[in-house]
N, C-alpha and C positions, 0 to 999 in steps of 0.2 A: 409513389417515389419521393424521396427526400430531395427537394429542389434547391438546397443550399449549394452555392457554386462549387465548393470543395468536393462535396459528395457527388455532384453531377460529373465533375472531372474524373474522380476516382472510378466511378461506375463505368464511364466511357473507356477509360484505360484498361479496365479488367475485361470488358466485353471484347475489346480489340485483341487482347492477349489470348483469350480463349479461342476466338475465331481464327487468328493467325496460327496458333498452335495446332488446331484441327485442320488447317489448310482449307477452310471454307471461304468462299468469296462473299463479298457483301451482297451480291445479287441473290445468292442462294439463301443467305440468312434472312433477307428482308422480304422475299417474294410473298405476296399476299398479306403482308403485315403492315409495313410502312414503305415509303419510297426509299430508294437507295441513297438519294441525296440527303434526306432527313437523317437516315441512319449514320451516314458519314459524319454529320454534325454531332450526333450522339456520341460516337466514338472519340471525337475530338473534344468532348466536354463542353460544346457550345450551347446545346439545348438539352432539355429534359423531355421525357415521354411519359405517357400515362402508365399506370400500374399494369393494366390489362395487356398493353402492347409489350411492356417489359417482360411479363411472364411468357408471352408467346415467343419472344426472341430467345429467352432462355431455353424454352422447349425445343426450338429449332437448333440451338447450340448443344442440345443434349446435356444440359446442366440444370440441376434442381435449384430452387430458390435458396434452400438451406446451404447447399454447396457454394453458391455464389456469395452468400453472406460470410461463409468461412474464408473465402478468397479475399473478400473485402477487409475482413479483420486482420488478415495476414499482412496488410499494407497500411499500418496506422499512420495518421498524419503526424506532424511534428508535435502538436499539442498532446495527442493521445499517447504517443511514444514517451514523451517527457513525464506525463502523469504515471504511466505504467512503470517506468524505470525508477521513479521516486519511491513508489510503494514496494518495489522489489529489494531495495538496498537495506543493509543493516544500519540502523540509525545510530549505532555506536561507531561506525566506520567513518572517521573524519575525512579520509581521502575520497570516499564515495560521495559524502555530503558536499564536499568542496566542488567536485566535478559536476554534480547535479545543480548546485547553486550557480555555477558559471553559465550553464545552459539556460537556466531559468532567467537569469538577468538579461542574457542575450535575447531571449524570446520576448521579455517584457518591454524591451526597447522597441520592438516591432509592433506589438499588440498589447492592448489592455485586456486582462483576463483575471477574474476574481479567484478562480481555483489556482492558477499558476502563481498569482500574488500570494495566496495563502501558503503555497509550498515554499516560496521564497522566505516568508516569515518563519516558517517551521524549520527550514534549514538553518537560518540564523540562530534560532533558539537552540537547536540540537548541537550546532557547532560550538556555541558558547559553553555548553555543558561538557562536551567532549574535550575541549581544549583547556577550559579554566574552571570547570565545575561551578560556573556562575549562574545559579538558578534565579537570582534576583533579576539580572539583565535578561536572561532567557524568558522569564515570565512576561516581560514587556512585549516581546515579539509574539509569544503565545496568546496574549490577551488581544492582540490585533486580529488574530484569527477568530478567537472566541466572540469578540464583539459583533462580528458579522453573523456567526452561526447561532448564537444564543437566541436570536429573534425568531428563528424558524419554528413553526408549530410542529414540524416533523422533520427528522433527519433521514435522508436516504443514504445508501451505501457510501457514496462519495464523501458526504459530510462526516459520517461515522468514522471512515478511514482517516480523515484529516484530524478529527478530534482525538482518535486513538494515539496518533503520533505525538501529541503534546499533553496527554492526560496526566502523566506523572509529574508535570511541572506545576500543576495547580495545587492549592492548599488541600489537605486531606478531605475536609468536609465537602468542598466543592467537587472534588474528583469523585467521591463516593456518590454524590447526588447525580452527577453526569453519567457515571458508569451504570447506575441503576436504570436511568432513562434509556441508555443505549441497549442494555440487556433486554429490556421490555420490547424495544423496537426490533431487535434482532430475532426475537421469538417469532415474529411474523414470517420471516424468510425461511428458516429451517433449511439452509443450504450449507455446503461445505465452507464457503467463504464466511458466512455469518458465524459458524462455529470457530473458525480460525481467529476471527477478530475478537470473539468473546474470550478465547484463551489468551490472546495477546493483551487484552484489556485487564484481565485478572492478574496476569503476570506483571504488567506495568504497575498495578496498584500495590503489589507487594513491596516494590522499591519505594513507593511513596510512603507506605506505612513504616518502613524501616527508617526512612529519612526523617519522619516525624516521631521517631522513637516509640512507635506503637508495635513493639516487637511481638507481643503475645498474639495479637490479631494477625500479624504478618505470618507467624508460624502456623496458625490454624489454616489460613488460606494456602500456604505453601504445601502443607501436608495433603490437602485436598487436591491441589494441582499435580503433585508428584504422582499420586495414584492415577489421575486422569491421563497424564502425559505418558505414563507407562502403558496404559491401555491402548493409546493411539500410536504408540511407538514414535513419538516426536522427540528425537534426541536433543535438539537445540533447546527447546523449551524445558525439557527435563534437566538438562545441564544447568540452565539458568536457575531453575527452582532449587536444585541441590545447592548451588553456590549461595543463593540468597538465604536459604535456610542456615547454611554455615555462618553467614554474616550475622544473621539475627541471633543465633546461639552464642556466637563470640561476644556480641555486645551484651548478652545476658550472663556472660562469664561461664557458659556451659562448656566443659572440657571436650565435649564430643564435636565441637564446631568444625575442627579440621577434617574430620572424616567426610563431611558433606562437601566442603569446598574441594578437597582432593578428588572426590568421586566425580564431581562436575567437570573439573579441569581434565581429568583423565579421559572422560567421554569425548571432549573436544579434541584431545590429542589423537584419539582413535580415528575420528572422522576428519582429522587435519583441518579443523575449522580455526585457523590461526587468528583471523581478525576478531572473531567473537571471543576467543580465549584471551587475547590482549585486552579487549574492552572489559571483560569480567575480572581479569587480574587487577586492572586499574580500580575497578569497583571495590574489590576486596581490600585493596590498600587504602582507598578513600574512607571506607567505613571502619578502619582499624580503631580500636579504643585508644583514647588519649592517655589513659592511665596505664601503668605497668601491669602486664598480664601475669 
């Protein structure tokens, strides 16, 4: 059993909910396993018990260990919930970023936490880009995260997810080096999440290539991504890929550019994804050529 105080408390709360829901008495649940007084302290989160006794209690409650873990995951603590909500938001959505940043700052007043602090820096960086397209100032906050993570011999999923959120802020060479390292590590997992992150990383890199005027390479990557996103039926990433292809073609003075931007925007209209449409419309405007078309 995990004996951290928060987990002990959560475990006790869920054990009590299960028992009360089934209308079992403490005496029935504990008989032949532990004393009723000890179990009462377990439910109150005062003490922990051995793994073997915990499994016996679950058996008496007619709940599997797997099912108990699912119930535990349904009730995330404040930190887990904050991290989960951050990774779920659209990073182009200024309103969502502002709301998360407020929660993050409140949490950091109470506790010091490296991951939550990283999220605070990332929010600052993404908000600067969303509001002012200020990549120079955004890079200052992104580098605070990178300074901590670049020393790691290996990145796990948490670190990879954090890096993915700021990858497009780095110089092209650095971002390509980082992304290659991430892709190598993701190949170990072969999970749905690892594939999702890989797709997001490659999509973010296309914007970086466009920003650094490497349009030909951006188009090569986008053509590959468009095929892949069609295969997996991911309309959001497909719309982004179409629009960025249009942006790159426009900067190359290719008259077909509008066909792709309109196709991407139309997809977002169909799915009523207004926040992403607004963000990508801003992106189209930002990368408009300065010379007369």
